[in-house]
PQR file of N, CA, C, O and H, with PARSE charges and radii, in Angstrom:
ATOM      1  N   UNK A   1       8.148  12.102   8.181 -0.4000 1.5000
ATOM      2  CA  UNK A   1       7.985  12.090   6.737 -0.0000 2.0000
ATOM      3  C   UNK A   1       7.133  13.285   6.343  0.5500 1.7000
ATOM      4  O   UNK A   1       6.070  13.527   6.916 -0.5500 1.4000
ATOM      5  N   UNK A   2       7.605  14.009   5.380 -0.4000 1.5000
ATOM      6  CA  UNK A   2       6.809  15.086   4.787 -0.0000 2.0000
ATOM      7  C   UNK A   2       6.088  14.511   3.578  0.5500 1.7000
ATOM      8  O   UNK A   2       6.687  13.806   2.766 -0.5500 1.4000
ATOM      9  H   UNK A   2       8.468  13.812   4.915  0.4000 1.0000
ATOM     10  N   UNK A   3       4.820  14.812   3.466 -0.4000 1.5000
ATOM     11  CA  UNK A   3       4.058  14.301   2.324 -0.0000 2.0000
ATOM     12  C   UNK A   3       3.610  15.441   1.437  0.5500 1.7000
ATOM     13  O   UNK A   3       3.369  16.553   1.907 -0.5500 1.4000
ATOM     14  H   UNK A   3       4.334  15.385   4.126  0.4000 1.0000
ATOM     15  N   UNK A   4       3.502  15.161   0.168 -0.4000 1.5000
ATOM     16  CA  UNK A   4       2.990  16.130  -0.787 -0.0000 2.0000
ATOM     17  C   UNK A   4       4.070  16.860  -1.545  0.5500 1.7000
ATOM     18  O   UNK A   4       5.173  17.087  -1.048 -0.5500 1.4000
ATOM     19  H   UNK A   4       3.697  14.257  -0.214  0.4000 1.0000
ATOM     20  N   UNK A   5       3.722  17.221  -2.761 -0.4000 1.5000
ATOM     21  CA  UNK A   5       4.679  17.912  -3.629 -0.0000 2.0000
ATOM     22  C   UNK A   5       4.986  19.314  -3.121  0.5500 1.7000
ATOM     23  O   UNK A   5       6.124  19.771  -3.234 -0.5500 1.4000
ATOM     24  H   UNK A   5       2.826  17.037  -3.166  0.4000 1.0000
ATOM     25  N   UNK A   6       3.996  20.005  -2.562 -0.4000 1.5000
ATOM     26  CA  UNK A   6       4.218  21.367  -2.078 -0.0000 2.0000
ATOM     27  C   UNK A   6       5.160  21.408  -0.883  0.5500 1.7000
ATOM     28  O   UNK A   6       5.852  22.404  -0.674 -0.5500 1.4000
ATOM     29  H   UNK A   6       3.072  19.634  -2.470  0.4000 1.0000
ATOM     30  N   UNK A   7       5.192  20.333  -0.095 -0.4000 1.5000
ATOM     31  CA  UNK A   7       6.102  20.256   1.050 -0.0000 2.0000
ATOM     32  C   UNK A   7       7.446  19.643   0.687  0.5500 1.7000
ATOM     33  O   UNK A   7       8.267  19.392   1.569 -0.5500 1.4000
ATOM     34  H   UNK A   7       4.629  19.524  -0.264  0.4000 1.0000
ATOM     35  N   UNK A   8       7.683  19.398  -0.599 -0.4000 1.5000
ATOM     36  CA  UNK A   8       8.894  18.740  -1.084 -0.0000 2.0000
ATOM     37  C   UNK A   8       9.142  17.460  -0.298  0.5500 1.7000
ATOM     38  O   UNK A   8      10.220  17.254   0.261 -0.5500 1.4000
ATOM     39  H   UNK A   8       7.016  19.602  -1.315  0.4000 1.0000
ATOM     40  N   UNK A   9       8.134  16.612  -0.268 -0.4000 1.5000
ATOM     41  CA  UNK A   9       8.218  15.400   0.528 -0.0000 2.0000
ATOM     42  C   UNK A   9       8.096  14.149  -0.289  0.5500 1.7000
ATOM     43  O   UNK A   9       8.868  13.927  -1.221 -0.5500 1.4000
ATOM     44  H   UNK A   9       7.259  16.779  -0.722  0.4000 1.0000
ATOM     45  N   UNK A  10       7.114  13.316   0.061 -0.4000 1.5000
ATOM     46  CA  UNK A  10       6.904  12.022  -0.565 -0.0000 2.0000
ATOM     47  C   UNK A  10       5.537  12.023  -1.236  0.5500 1.7000
ATOM     48  O   UNK A  10       4.548  12.461  -0.648 -0.5500 1.4000
ATOM     49  H   UNK A  10       6.487  13.497   0.818  0.4000 1.0000
ATOM     50  N   UNK A  11       5.488  11.535  -2.461 -0.4000 1.5000
ATOM     51  CA  UNK A  11       4.248  11.472  -3.220 -0.0000 2.0000
ATOM     52  C   UNK A  11       3.932  10.002  -3.480  0.5500 1.7000
ATOM     53  O   UNK A  11       4.783   9.260  -3.970 -0.5500 1.4000
ATOM     54  H   UNK A  11       6.291  11.180  -2.939  0.4000 1.0000
ATOM     55  N   UNK A  12       2.701   9.575  -3.150 -0.4000 1.5000
ATOM     56  CA  UNK A  12       2.284   8.197  -3.403 -0.0000 2.0000
ATOM     57  C   UNK A  12       1.869   8.008  -4.842  0.5500 1.7000
ATOM     58  O   UNK A  12       1.245   8.886  -5.439 -0.5500 1.4000
ATOM     59  H   UNK A  12       2.010  10.178  -2.751  0.4000 1.0000
ATOM     60  N   UNK A  13       2.211   6.870  -5.396 -0.4000 1.5000
ATOM     61  CA  UNK A  13       1.900   6.553  -6.792 -0.0000 2.0000
ATOM     62  C   UNK A  13       1.094   5.267  -6.851  0.5500 1.7000
ATOM     63  O   UNK A  13       1.338   4.349  -6.068 -0.5500 1.4000
ATOM     64  H   UNK A  13       2.717   6.157  -4.912  0.4000 1.0000
ATOM     65  N   UNK A  14       0.149   5.187  -7.759 -0.4000 1.5000
ATOM     66  CA  UNK A  14      -0.642   3.987  -7.984 -0.0000 2.0000
ATOM     67  C   UNK A  14      -0.235   3.379  -9.319  0.5500 1.7000
ATOM     68  O   UNK A  14      -0.119   4.086 -10.320 -0.5500 1.4000
ATOM     69  H   UNK A  14      -0.049   5.932  -8.395  0.4000 1.0000
ATOM     70  N   UNK A  15      -0.020   2.077  -9.330 -0.4000 1.5000
ATOM     71  CA  UNK A  15       0.247   1.387 -10.584 -0.0000 2.0000
ATOM     72  C   UNK A  15      -1.083   1.079 -11.249  0.5500 1.7000
ATOM     73  O   UNK A  15      -1.994   0.564 -10.602 -0.5500 1.4000
ATOM     74  H   UNK A  15      -0.114   1.503  -8.517  0.4000 1.0000
ATOM     75  N   UNK A  16      -1.203   1.386 -12.523 -0.4000 1.5000
ATOM     76  CA  UNK A  16      -2.443   1.100 -13.255 -0.0000 2.0000
ATOM     77  C   UNK A  16      -2.184   0.026 -14.306  0.5500 1.7000
ATOM     78  O   UNK A  16      -1.042  -0.251 -14.671 -0.5500 1.4000
ATOM     79  H   UNK A  16      -0.462   1.804 -13.049  0.4000 1.0000
ATOM     80  N   UNK A  17      -3.266  -0.565 -14.779 -0.4000 1.5000
ATOM     81  CA  UNK A  17      -3.154  -1.570 -15.829 -0.0000 2.0000
ATOM     82  C   UNK A  17      -2.784  -2.952 -15.321  0.5500 1.7000
ATOM     83  O   UNK A  17      -2.328  -3.785 -16.104 -0.5500 1.4000
ATOM     84  H   UNK A  17      -4.194  -0.339 -14.483  0.4000 1.0000
ATOM     85  N   UNK A  18      -2.966  -3.221 -14.036 -0.4000 1.5000
ATOM     86  CA  UNK A  18      -2.649  -4.538 -13.497 -0.0000 2.0000
ATOM     87  C   UNK A  18      -3.797  -5.505 -13.799  0.5500 1.7000
ATOM     88  O   UNK A  18      -4.930  -5.062 -13.989 -0.5500 1.4000
ATOM     89  H   UNK A  18      -3.337  -2.544 -13.400  0.4000 1.0000
ATOM     90  N   UNK A  19      -3.531  -6.809 -13.847 -0.4000 1.5000
ATOM     91  CA  UNK A  19      -4.603  -7.776 -14.132 -0.0000 2.0000
ATOM     92  C   UNK A  19      -5.699  -7.742 -13.066  0.5500 1.7000
ATOM     93  O   UNK A  19      -5.412  -7.540 -11.886 -0.5500 1.4000
ATOM     94  H   UNK A  19      -2.611  -7.168 -13.693  0.4000 1.0000
ATOM     95  N   UNK A  20      -6.920  -7.935 -13.468 -0.4000 1.5000
ATOM     96  CA  UNK A  20      -8.085  -7.958 -12.569 -0.0000 2.0000
ATOM     97  C   UNK A  20      -8.205  -6.682 -11.747  0.5500 1.7000
ATOM     98  O   UNK A  20      -8.568  -6.726 -10.572 -0.5500 1.4000
ATOM     99  H   UNK A  20      -7.153  -8.099 -14.427  0.4000 1.0000
ATOM    100  N   UNK A  21      -7.899  -5.546 -12.367 -0.4000 1.5000
ATOM    101  CA  UNK A  21      -7.903  -4.262 -11.657 -0.0000 2.0000
ATOM    102  C   UNK A  21      -9.330  -3.831 -11.322  0.5500 1.7000
ATOM    103  O   UNK A  21     -10.209  -3.825 -12.184 -0.5500 1.4000
ATOM    104  H   UNK A  21      -7.603  -5.510 -13.321  0.4000 1.0000
ATOM    105  N   UNK A  22      -9.542  -3.475 -10.065 -0.4000 1.5000
ATOM    106  CA  UNK A  22     -10.833  -2.985  -9.595 -0.0000 2.0000
ATOM    107  C   UNK A  22     -10.830  -1.461  -9.546  0.5500 1.7000
ATOM    108  O   UNK A  22     -11.785  -0.822  -9.986 -0.5500 1.4000
ATOM    109  H   UNK A  22      -8.828  -3.480  -9.364  0.4000 1.0000
ATOM    110  N   UNK A  23      -9.772  -0.886  -9.019 -0.4000 1.5000
ATOM    111  CA  UNK A  23      -9.497   0.551  -8.993 -0.0000 2.0000
ATOM    112  C   UNK A  23      -8.013   0.701  -9.282  0.5500 1.7000
ATOM    113  O   UNK A  23      -7.281  -0.288  -9.236 -0.5500 1.4000
ATOM    114  H   UNK A  23      -8.996  -1.405  -8.661  0.4000 1.0000
ATOM    115  N   UNK A  24      -7.543   1.921  -9.583 -0.4000 1.5000
ATOM    116  CA  UNK A  24      -6.100   2.075  -9.826 -0.0000 2.0000
ATOM    117  C   UNK A  24      -5.271   1.553  -8.651  0.5500 1.7000
ATOM    118  O   UNK A  24      -5.412   2.023  -7.521 -0.5500 1.4000
ATOM    119  H   UNK A  24      -8.137   2.725  -9.620  0.4000 1.0000
ATOM    120  N   UNK A  25      -4.415   0.588  -8.930 -0.4000 1.5000
ATOM    121  CA  UNK A  25      -3.545   0.022  -7.910 -0.0000 2.0000
ATOM    122  C   UNK A  25      -4.183  -1.042  -7.039  0.5500 1.7000
ATOM    123  O   UNK A  25      -3.537  -1.533  -6.114 -0.5500 1.4000
ATOM    124  H   UNK A  25      -4.301   0.206  -9.847  0.4000 1.0000
ATOM    125  N   UNK A  26      -5.428  -1.417  -7.300 -0.4000 1.5000
ATOM    126  CA  UNK A  26      -6.121  -2.414  -6.482 -0.0000 2.0000
ATOM    127  C   UNK A  26      -6.611  -3.557  -7.365  0.5500 1.7000
ATOM    128  O   UNK A  26      -7.411  -3.349  -8.278 -0.5500 1.4000
ATOM    129  H   UNK A  26      -5.953  -1.018  -8.052  0.4000 1.0000
ATOM    130  N   UNK A  27      -6.130  -4.754  -7.089 -0.4000 1.5000
ATOM    131  CA  UNK A  27      -6.489  -5.941  -7.853 -0.0000 2.0000
ATOM    132  C   UNK A  27      -7.338  -6.853  -6.978  0.5500 1.7000
ATOM    133  O   UNK A  27      -7.007  -7.083  -5.815 -0.5500 1.4000
ATOM    134  H   UNK A  27      -5.481  -4.923  -6.347  0.4000 1.0000
ATOM    135  N   UNK A  28      -8.434  -7.374  -7.531 -0.4000 1.5000
ATOM    136  CA  UNK A  28      -9.300  -8.311  -6.819 -0.0000 2.0000
ATOM    137  C   UNK A  28      -9.469  -9.544  -7.713  0.5500 1.7000
ATOM    138  O   UNK A  28      -9.994  -9.456  -8.823 -0.5500 1.4000
ATOM    139  H   UNK A  28      -8.703  -7.187  -8.476  0.4000 1.0000
ATOM    140  N   UNK A  29      -9.015 -10.690  -7.209 -0.4000 1.5000
ATOM    141  CA  UNK A  29      -9.099 -11.931  -7.977 -0.0000 2.0000
ATOM    142  C   UNK A  29      -9.984 -12.946  -7.249  0.5500 1.7000
ATOM    143  O   UNK A  29      -9.847 -13.161  -6.044 -0.5500 1.4000
ATOM    144  H   UNK A  29      -8.588 -10.763  -6.308  0.4000 1.0000
ATOM    145  N   UNK A  30     -10.875 -13.551  -7.992 -0.4000 1.5000
ATOM    146  CA  UNK A  30     -11.717 -14.625  -7.476 -0.0000 2.0000
ATOM    147  C   UNK A  30     -10.856 -15.863  -7.296  0.5500 1.7000
ATOM    148  O   UNK A  30     -10.189 -16.293  -8.237 -0.5500 1.4000
ATOM    149  H   UNK A  30     -10.986 -13.377  -8.970  0.4000 1.0000
ATOM    150  N   UNK A  31     -10.859 -16.448  -6.090 -0.4000 1.5000
ATOM    151  CA  UNK A  31     -10.018 -17.603  -5.799 -0.0000 2.0000
ATOM    152  C   UNK A  31     -10.800 -18.916  -5.764  0.5500 1.7000
ATOM    153  O   UNK A  31     -10.210 -19.994  -5.833 -0.5500 1.4000
ATOM    154  H   UNK A  31     -11.401 -16.099  -5.325  0.4000 1.0000
ATOM    155  N   UNK A  32     -12.124 -18.826  -5.657 -0.4000 1.5000
ATOM    156  CA  UNK A  32     -12.908 -20.050  -5.679 -0.0000 2.0000
ATOM    157  C   UNK A  32     -13.958 -20.091  -4.583  0.5500 1.7000
ATOM    158  O   UNK A  32     -14.077 -19.181  -3.762 -0.5500 1.4000
ATOM    159  H   UNK A  32     -12.604 -17.950  -5.600  0.4000 1.0000
ATOM    160  N   UNK A  33     -14.713 -21.180  -4.599 -0.4000 1.5000
ATOM    161  CA  UNK A  33     -15.762 -21.420  -3.612 -0.0000 2.0000
ATOM    162  C   UNK A  33     -15.453 -22.757  -2.950  0.5500 1.7000
ATOM    163  O   UNK A  33     -15.237 -23.757  -3.635 -0.5500 1.4000
ATOM    164  H   UNK A  33     -14.617 -21.920  -5.265  0.4000 1.0000
ATOM    165  N   UNK A  34     -15.432 -22.777  -1.606 -0.4000 1.5000
ATOM    166  CA  UNK A  34     -15.127 -24.036  -0.923 -0.0000 2.0000
ATOM    167  C   UNK A  34     -16.392 -24.876  -0.728  0.5500 1.7000
ATOM    168  O   UNK A  34     -17.473 -24.491  -1.175 -0.5500 1.4000
ATOM    169  H   UNK A  34     -15.607 -21.965  -1.049  0.4000 1.0000
ATOM    170  N   UNK A  35     -16.254 -26.013  -0.067 -0.4000 1.5000
ATOM    171  CA  UNK A  35     -17.377 -26.927   0.097 -0.0000 2.0000
ATOM    172  C   UNK A  35     -18.457 -26.408   1.039  0.5500 1.7000
ATOM    173  O   UNK A  35     -19.537 -26.993   1.121 -0.5500 1.4000
ATOM    174  H   UNK A  35     -15.376 -26.326   0.296  0.4000 1.0000
ATOM    175  N   UNK A  36     -18.183 -25.327   1.744 -0.4000 1.5000
ATOM    176  CA  UNK A  36     -19.185 -24.702   2.615 -0.0000 2.0000
ATOM    177  C   UNK A  36     -19.801 -23.461   1.963  0.5500 1.7000
ATOM    178  O   UNK A  36     -20.458 -22.661   2.630 -0.5500 1.4000
ATOM    179  H   UNK A  36     -17.306 -24.851   1.678  0.4000 1.0000
ATOM    180  N   UNK A  37     -19.584 -23.312   0.665 -0.4000 1.5000
ATOM    181  CA  UNK A  37     -20.110 -22.202  -0.136 -0.0000 2.0000
ATOM    182  C   UNK A  37     -19.544 -20.853   0.293  0.5500 1.7000
ATOM    183  O   UNK A  37     -20.221 -19.830   0.188 -0.5500 1.4000
ATOM    184  H   UNK A  37     -19.050 -23.962   0.124  0.4000 1.0000
ATOM    185  N   UNK A  38     -18.292 -20.852   0.780 -0.4000 1.5000
ATOM    186  CA  UNK A  38     -17.621 -19.600   1.134 -0.0000 2.0000
ATOM    187  C   UNK A  38     -16.751 -19.176  -0.043  0.5500 1.7000
ATOM    188  O   UNK A  38     -15.900 -19.931  -0.513 -0.5500 1.4000
ATOM    189  H   UNK A  38     -17.743 -21.684   0.865  0.4000 1.0000
ATOM    190  N   UNK A  39     -16.984 -17.958  -0.505 -0.4000 1.5000
ATOM    191  CA  UNK A  39     -16.237 -17.424  -1.638 -0.0000 2.0000
ATOM    192  C   UNK A  39     -14.953 -16.770  -1.132  0.5500 1.7000
ATOM    193  O   UNK A  39     -14.961 -16.063  -0.123 -0.5500 1.4000
ATOM    194  H   UNK A  39     -17.676 -17.345  -0.123  0.4000 1.0000
ATOM    195  N   UNK A  40     -13.864 -17.010  -1.834 -0.4000 1.5000
ATOM    196  CA  UNK A  40     -12.579 -16.418  -1.465 -0.0000 2.0000
ATOM    197  C   UNK A  40     -12.082 -15.507  -2.578  0.5500 1.7000
ATOM    198  O   UNK A  40     -12.186 -15.836  -3.760 -0.5500 1.4000
ATOM    199  H   UNK A  40     -13.857 -17.584  -2.653  0.4000 1.0000
ATOM    200  N   UNK A  41     -11.543 -14.363  -2.186 -0.4000 1.5000
ATOM    201  CA  UNK A  41     -10.933 -13.416  -3.112 -0.0000 2.0000
ATOM    202  C   UNK A  41      -9.534 -13.087  -2.620  0.5500 1.7000
ATOM    203  O   UNK A  41      -9.276 -13.071  -1.416 -0.5500 1.4000
ATOM    204  H   UNK A  41     -11.458 -14.096  -1.226  0.4000 1.0000
ATOM    205  N   UNK A  42      -8.642 -12.827  -3.550 -0.4000 1.5000
ATOM    206  CA  UNK A  42      -7.312 -12.330  -3.232 -0.0000 2.0000
ATOM    207  C   UNK A  42      -7.302 -10.843  -3.573  0.5500 1.7000
ATOM    208  O   UNK A  42      -7.484 -10.471  -4.732 -0.5500 1.4000
ATOM    209  H   UNK A  42      -8.851 -12.840  -4.527  0.4000 1.0000
ATOM    210  N   UNK A  43      -7.096 -10.006  -2.585 -0.4000 1.5000
ATOM    211  CA  UNK A  43      -7.082  -8.553  -2.776 -0.0000 2.0000
ATOM    212  C   UNK A  43      -5.644  -8.072  -2.612  0.5500 1.7000
ATOM    213  O   UNK A  43      -5.029  -8.294  -1.569 -0.5500 1.4000
ATOM    214  H   UNK A  43      -6.949 -10.308  -1.643  0.4000 1.0000
ATOM    215  N   UNK A  44      -5.107  -7.415  -3.633 -0.4000 1.5000
ATOM    216  CA  UNK A  44      -3.742  -6.911  -3.613 -0.0000 2.0000
ATOM    217  C   UNK A  44      -3.742  -5.424  -3.913  0.5500 1.7000
ATOM    218  O   UNK A  44      -4.437  -4.966  -4.820 -0.5500 1.4000
ATOM    219  H   UNK A  44      -5.606  -7.234  -4.481  0.4000 1.0000
ATOM    220  N   UNK A  45      -2.968  -4.676  -3.157 -0.4000 1.5000
ATOM    221  CA  UNK A  45      -2.809  -3.238  -3.398 -0.0000 2.0000
ATOM    222  C   UNK A  45      -1.370  -2.981  -3.832  0.5500 1.7000
ATOM    223  O   UNK A  45      -0.430  -3.470  -3.207 -0.5500 1.4000
ATOM    224  H   UNK A  45      -2.403  -5.048  -2.420  0.4000 1.0000
ATOM    225  N   UNK A  46      -1.207  -2.221  -4.891 -0.4000 1.5000
ATOM    226  CA  UNK A  46       0.110  -1.900  -5.438 -0.0000 2.0000
ATOM    227  C   UNK A  46       0.342  -0.405  -5.312  0.5500 1.7000
ATOM    228  O   UNK A  46      -0.378   0.392  -5.914 -0.5500 1.4000
ATOM    229  H   UNK A  46      -1.972  -1.824  -5.399  0.4000 1.0000
ATOM    230  N   UNK A  47       1.341  -0.024  -4.535 -0.4000 1.5000
ATOM    231  CA  UNK A  47       1.669   1.382  -4.332 -0.0000 2.0000
ATOM    232  C   UNK A  47       3.175   1.564  -4.402  0.5500 1.7000
ATOM    233  O   UNK A  47       3.949   0.665  -4.074 -0.5500 1.4000
ATOM    234  H   UNK A  47       1.925  -0.672  -4.046  0.4000 1.0000
ATOM    235  N   UNK A  48       3.559   2.729  -4.830 -0.4000 1.5000
ATOM    236  CA  UNK A  48       4.962   3.131  -4.820 -0.0000 2.0000
ATOM    237  C   UNK A  48       5.035   4.530  -4.249  0.5500 1.7000
ATOM    238  O   UNK A  48       4.021   5.216  -4.121 -0.5500 1.4000
ATOM    239  H   UNK A  48       2.930   3.460  -5.096  0.4000 1.0000
ATOM    240  N   UNK A  49       6.219   4.941  -3.912 -0.4000 1.5000
ATOM    241  CA  UNK A  49       6.418   6.286  -3.385 -0.0000 2.0000
ATOM    242  C   UNK A  49       7.547   6.964  -4.151  0.5500 1.7000
ATOM    243  O   UNK A  49       8.572   6.349  -4.441 -0.5500 1.4000
ATOM    244  H   UNK A  49       7.043   4.384  -4.016  0.4000 1.0000
ATOM    245  N   UNK A  50       7.349   8.218  -4.468 -0.4000 1.5000
ATOM    246  CA  UNK A  50       8.389   9.026  -5.091 -0.0000 2.0000
ATOM    247  C   UNK A  50       8.904  10.004  -4.038  0.5500 1.7000
ATOM    248  O   UNK A  50       8.158  10.862  -3.565 -0.5500 1.4000
ATOM    249  H   UNK A  50       6.515   8.718  -4.232  0.4000 1.0000
ATOM    250  N   UNK A  51      10.158   9.875  -3.678 -0.4000 1.5000
ATOM    251  CA  UNK A  51      10.783  10.757  -2.683 -0.0000 2.0000
ATOM    252  C   UNK A  51      11.395  11.915  -3.447  0.5500 1.7000
ATOM    253  O   UNK A  51      12.288  11.727  -4.273 -0.5500 1.4000
ATOM    254  H   UNK A  51      10.763   9.178  -4.063  0.4000 1.0000
ATOM    255  N   UNK A  52      10.901  13.127  -3.162 -0.4000 1.5000
ATOM    256  CA  UNK A  52      11.303  14.296  -3.950 -0.0000 2.0000
ATOM    257  C   UNK A  52      12.617  14.917  -3.503  0.5500 1.7000
ATOM    258  O   UNK A  52      13.335  15.481  -4.328 -0.5500 1.4000
ATOM    259  H   UNK A  52      10.175  13.280  -2.491  0.4000 1.0000
ATOM    260  N   UNK A  53      12.947  14.829  -2.233 -0.4000 1.5000
ATOM    261  CA  UNK A  53      14.222  15.367  -1.728 -0.0000 2.0000
ATOM    262  C   UNK A  53      14.804  14.363  -0.732  0.5500 1.7000
ATOM    263  O   UNK A  53      14.049  13.614  -0.113 -0.5500 1.4000
ATOM    264  H   UNK A  53      12.364  14.371  -1.562  0.4000 1.0000
ATOM    265  N   UNK A  54      16.120  14.330  -0.565 -0.4000 1.5000
ATOM    266  CA  UNK A  54      16.739  13.310   0.289 -0.0000 2.0000
ATOM    267  C   UNK A  54      16.300  13.331   1.755  0.5500 1.7000
ATOM    268  O   UNK A  54      16.294  12.284   2.401 -0.5500 1.4000
ATOM    269  H   UNK A  54      16.734  14.938  -1.068  0.4000 1.0000
ATOM    270  N   UNK A  55      15.939  14.476   2.285 -0.4000 1.5000
ATOM    271  CA  UNK A  55      15.596  14.533   3.713 -0.0000 2.0000
ATOM    272  C   UNK A  55      14.096  14.451   3.980  0.5500 1.7000
ATOM    273  O   UNK A  55      13.648  14.853   5.054 -0.5500 1.4000
ATOM    274  H   UNK A  55      15.943  15.327   1.759  0.4000 1.0000
ATOM    275  N   UNK A  56      13.312  13.946   3.039 -0.4000 1.5000
ATOM    276  CA  UNK A  56      11.862  13.842   3.220 -0.0000 2.0000
ATOM    277  C   UNK A  56      11.476  12.656   4.095  0.5500 1.7000
ATOM    278  O   UNK A  56      10.373  12.627   4.642 -0.5500 1.4000
ATOM    279  H   UNK A  56      13.675  13.620   2.166  0.4000 1.0000
ATOM    280  N   UNK A  57      12.368  11.678   4.237 -0.4000 1.5000
ATOM    281  CA  UNK A  57      12.097  10.486   5.033 -0.0000 2.0000
ATOM    282  C   UNK A  57      13.079  10.390   6.188  0.5500 1.7000
ATOM    283  O   UNK A  57      14.192  10.910   6.124 -0.5500 1.4000
ATOM    284  H   UNK A  57      13.264  11.702   3.793  0.4000 1.0000
ATOM    285  N   UNK A  58      12.653   9.724   7.228 -0.4000 1.5000
ATOM    286  CA  UNK A  58      13.529   9.454   8.355 -0.0000 2.0000
ATOM    287  C   UNK A  58      13.554   7.960   8.628  0.5500 1.7000
ATOM    288  O   UNK A  58      12.669   7.229   8.184 -0.5500 1.4000
ATOM    289  H   UNK A  58      11.748   9.301   7.280  0.4000 1.0000
ATOM    290  N   UNK A  59      14.550   7.512   9.346 -0.4000 1.5000
ATOM    291  CA  UNK A  59      14.697   6.106   9.690 -0.0000 2.0000
ATOM    292  C   UNK A  59      14.729   5.982  11.207  0.5500 1.7000
ATOM    293  O   UNK A  59      15.458   6.707  11.884 -0.5500 1.4000
ATOM    294  H   UNK A  59      15.269   8.106   9.706  0.4000 1.0000
ATOM    295  N   UNK A  60      13.936   5.062  11.728 -0.4000 1.5000
ATOM    296  CA  UNK A  60      13.957   4.763  13.155 -0.0000 2.0000
ATOM    297  C   UNK A  60      14.689   3.438  13.340  0.5500 1.7000
ATOM    298  O   UNK A  60      14.371   2.449  12.680 -0.5500 1.4000
ATOM    299  H   UNK A  60      13.344   4.474  11.178  0.4000 1.0000
ATOM    300  N   UNK A  61      15.666   3.424  14.236 -0.4000 1.5000
ATOM    301  CA  UNK A  61      16.391   2.206  14.515 -0.0000 2.0000
ATOM    302  C   UNK A  61      16.254   1.863  15.983  0.5500 1.7000
ATOM    303  O   UNK A  61      16.165   2.750  16.831 -0.5500 1.4000
ATOM    304  H   UNK A  61      15.924   4.228  14.771  0.4000 1.0000
ATOM    305  N   UNK A  62      16.237   0.588  16.278 -0.4000 1.5000
ATOM    306  CA  UNK A  62      16.170   0.087  17.659 -0.0000 2.0000
ATOM    307  C   UNK A  62      14.981   0.679  18.410  0.5500 1.7000
ATOM    308  O   UNK A  62      15.122   1.173  19.529 -0.5500 1.4000
ATOM    309  H   UNK A  62      16.310  -0.132  15.588  0.4000 1.0000
ATOM    310  N   UNK A  63      13.816   0.622  17.783 -0.4000 1.5000
ATOM    311  CA  UNK A  63      12.586   1.156  18.369 -0.0000 2.0000
ATOM    312  C   UNK A  63      11.734  -0.011  18.830  0.5500 1.7000
ATOM    313  O   UNK A  63      11.552  -0.988  18.104 -0.5500 1.4000
ATOM    314  H   UNK A  63      13.702   0.220  16.875  0.4000 1.0000
ATOM    315  N   UNK A  64      11.215   0.099  20.042 -0.4000 1.5000
ATOM    316  CA  UNK A  64      10.335  -0.923  20.573 -0.0000 2.0000
ATOM    317  C   UNK A  64       8.975  -0.308  20.811  0.5500 1.7000
ATOM    318  O   UNK A  64       8.860   0.729  21.466 -0.5500 1.4000
ATOM    319  H   UNK A  64      11.363   0.893  20.632  0.4000 1.0000
ATOM    320  N   UNK A  65       7.943  -0.943  20.282 -0.4000 1.5000
ATOM    321  CA  UNK A  65       6.581  -0.456  20.436 -0.0000 2.0000
ATOM    322  C   UNK A  65       5.863  -1.396  21.386  0.5500 1.7000
ATOM    323  O   UNK A  65       5.825  -2.608  21.174 -0.5500 1.4000
ATOM    324  H   UNK A  65       8.036  -1.784  19.750  0.4000 1.0000
ATOM    325  N   UNK A  66       5.300  -0.827  22.425 -0.4000 1.5000
ATOM    326  CA  UNK A  66       4.589  -1.642  23.404 -0.0000 2.0000
ATOM    327  C   UNK A  66       3.258  -1.008  23.749  0.5500 1.7000
ATOM    328  O   UNK A  66       2.984   0.142  23.406 -0.5500 1.4000
ATOM    329  H   UNK A  66       5.330   0.157  22.598  0.4000 1.0000
ATOM    330  N   UNK A  67       2.440  -1.787  24.434 -0.4000 1.5000
ATOM    331  CA  UNK A  67       1.137  -1.294  24.836 -0.0000 2.0000
ATOM    332  C   UNK A  67       1.021  -1.412  26.337  0.5500 1.7000
ATOM    333  O   UNK A  67       1.320  -2.457  26.915 -0.5500 1.4000
ATOM    334  H   UNK A  67       2.663  -2.722  24.712  0.4000 1.0000
ATOM    335  N   UNK A  68       0.585  -0.334  26.967 -0.4000 1.5000
ATOM    336  CA  UNK A  68       0.361  -0.355  28.402 -0.0000 2.0000
ATOM    337  C   UNK A  68      -1.134  -0.278  28.660  0.5500 1.7000
ATOM    338  O   UNK A  68      -1.837   0.538  28.064 -0.5500 1.4000
ATOM    339  H   UNK A  68       0.342   0.515  26.497  0.4000 1.0000
ATOM    340  N   UNK A  69      -1.609  -1.128  29.548 -0.4000 1.5000
ATOM    341  CA  UNK A  69      -3.033  -1.122  29.885 -0.0000 2.0000
ATOM    342  C   UNK A  69      -3.280  -0.334  31.144  0.5500 1.7000
ATOM    343  O   UNK A  69      -4.423  -0.218  31.585 -0.5500 1.4000
ATOM    344  H   UNK A  69      -1.038  -1.790  30.033  0.4000 1.0000
TER
END
């Protein structure tokens, strides 16, 4: 993947104006306090991508990722 407008690649976009917005594209909602006084929040990130040219992205098929110790 090529990134950036100068490389004619992919540009990331942030959605703004979402409910409970903390930063552009980041929503933080208070979910409550349980009986052990633990506070819970729901954190959501909203991002989109603008693909500037058709060959800026590639697709991997039948790929297996493993770890060797």
